[in-house]
C-alpha positions in Angstrom: 22.7 99.8 -13.6 24.7 96.6 -14.0 26.2 96.3 -17.4 28.9 94.4 -19.4 30.0 93.8 -23.0 28.4 90.9 -24.9 30.7 87.9 -25.5 30.7 85.8 -28.7 28.8 82.9 -26.9 26.2 85.3 -25.5 25.7 86.8 -28.9 25.1 83.4 -30.5 22.5 82.6 -27.9 20.8 86.0 -28.3 20.6 85.6 -32.1 19.0 82.1 -31.9 16.3 83.4 -29.7 15.3 86.3 -32.2 12.3 85.9 -34.6 13.6 85.4 -38.1 12.7 88.8 -39.3 14.6 90.5 -36.5 17.5 88.1 -37.0 18.0 89.5 -40.5 18.5 93.0 -39.1 21.2 92.0 -36.5 24.7 91.2 -37.7 27.8 90.5 -35.7 28.9 94.0 -36.7 26.0 95.4 -34.8 26.7 93.5 -31.6 30.3 93.1 -31.0 32.8 93.7 -28.2 33.5 97.3 -29.3 30.0 98.6 -28.8 27.3 96.2 -27.5 26.5 96.0 -23.9 23.9 94.4 -21.7 22.2 96.4 -18.9 19.4 95.6 -16.5 16.3 97.7 -15.7 13.9 96.1 -13.1 12.9 92.7 -14.6 14.3 93.5 -18.2 17.6 92.9 -19.9 18.4 95.5 -22.5 21.0 95.1 -25.2 22.6 98.4 -26.2 24.7 99.4 -29.2 26.7 102.5 -28.6 24.3 103.5 -25.9 21.1 103.0 -27.9 18.7 100.2 -26.6 18.2 97.8 -29.6 16.8 94.7 -28.0 14.8 93.9 -24.8 14.6 90.5 -23.0 11.8 90.2 -20.6 11.7 88.1 -17.4 10.1 85.1 -19.5 13.0 85.2 -22.0 11.1 86.8 -24.8 13.3 89.1 -26.9 11.9 91.9 -29.0 13.2 95.1 -30.6 12.9 98.4 -28.8 11.1 101.3 -30.4 14.4 102.8 -31.2 15.4 100.0 -33.4 13.7 101.0 -36.6 15.3 98.4 -38.9 13.9 95.6 -36.9 10.5 97.3 -36.5 10.1 97.6 -40.2 11.0 94.0 -40.8 8.1 92.6 -38.7 4.4 92.7 -39.5 2.4 95.7 -38.6 -1.0 96.5 -37.0 -2.3 99.9 -37.9 -4.4 101.7 -35.3 -6.6 104.8 -35.6 -5.7 108.1 -34.0 -8.2 107.5 -31.2 -6.3 104.4 -30.0 -2.9 106.1 -30.0 -3.0 107.7 -26.5 -4.2 104.5 -25.0 -1.7 102.2 -26.7 1.0 104.7 -26.1 0.4 104.4 -22.4 0.2 100.6 -22.3 -3.3 99.6 -23.2 -3.5 96.5 -25.2 -4.8 96.9 -28.8 -8.5 96.3 -29.1 -10.0 95.3 -32.5 -12.2 98.4 -32.9 -9.1 100.6 -33.0 -7.4 98.6 -35.8 -7.7 100.1 -39.3 -5.2 97.9 -41.0 -3.0 94.8 -40.9 0.2 94.6 -42.9 1.8 91.3 -43.7 0.6 87.7 -43.1 1.3 86.1 -39.8 0.2 83.5 -37.3 -1.2 84.1 -33.8 1.6 84.7 -31.2 3.7 86.6 -33.8 5.7 89.7 -32.9 4.2 92.9 -34.5 4.8 96.6 -34.6 1.8 98.7 -33.7 1.8 101.9 -35.9 -0.5 104.9 -36.0 -2.4 105.5 -39.2 -1.4 109.1 -40.1 2.3 109.4 -39.7 2.9 105.6 -39.7 5.2 105.9 -36.6 5.7 103.0 -34.3 4.0 103.3 -30.9 4.3 99.8 -29.5 5.7 96.3 -30.0 3.4 93.3 -29.0 2.3 89.8 -29.7 -0.6 89.3 -31.9 -3.2 87.1 -30.3 -4.6 86.1 -33.7 -3.4 85.3 -37.1 -3.6 88.2 -39.6 -6.5 86.5 -41.4 -8.5 86.1 -38.2 -7.6 89.6 -37.0 -9.1 91.1 -40.3 -12.3 89.2 -39.7 -12.9 90.1 -36.0 -15.0 93.0 -34.9 -14.2 93.2 -31.2 -11.9 92.0 -28.4 -8.2 92.3 -27.5 -6.0 91.5 -30.5 -2.4 92.5 -29.5 -0.8 92.1 -26.1 1.8 94.8 -25.7 5.4 94.1 -24.7 6.9 97.6 -25.1 5.2 101.0 -25.8 6.0 104.7 -25.9 5.1 105.5 -22.3 6.9 102.6 -20.5 10.0 102.7 -18.3 12.3 102.2 -21.2 11.8 105.7 -22.5 13.8 106.7 -19.4 16.9 105.1 -20.8 19.1 108.0 -22.2 21.0 107.3 -25.4 24.3 107.4 -23.5 23.5 105.0 -20.6 
């Protein structure tokens, strides 16, 4: 995999692209020349801190936290799914409204959300909400979250010490 350390200029550009809740979890201390690197996996750019994938940038330039970046995942709104939806979402199926048992936080459509399972409240995916939190609560059917990253995707293959 091609990789290099992040420069100050790259860091500033990266930080500007992040959604505000995620920005607050990133500091210059997190991403500096001593430990932050950028690697490529297929069409994705992955930002690592001491070998751990923190952020992912897709081919369209969207940046979102990896499932290993718990501080960022806790900072963004959450969509809670029932245990029946977990295996499907964990393998890449977009979130459908019947599987949603809760919405935490207020947000607009197109907002980055963490998808968590209802029992252990563990993150299983990161995606974009297709509806506002208010509209999502009122819906009874249809797709509500488009997944960007999920437990069973190719990023799970990245070892902690890439």
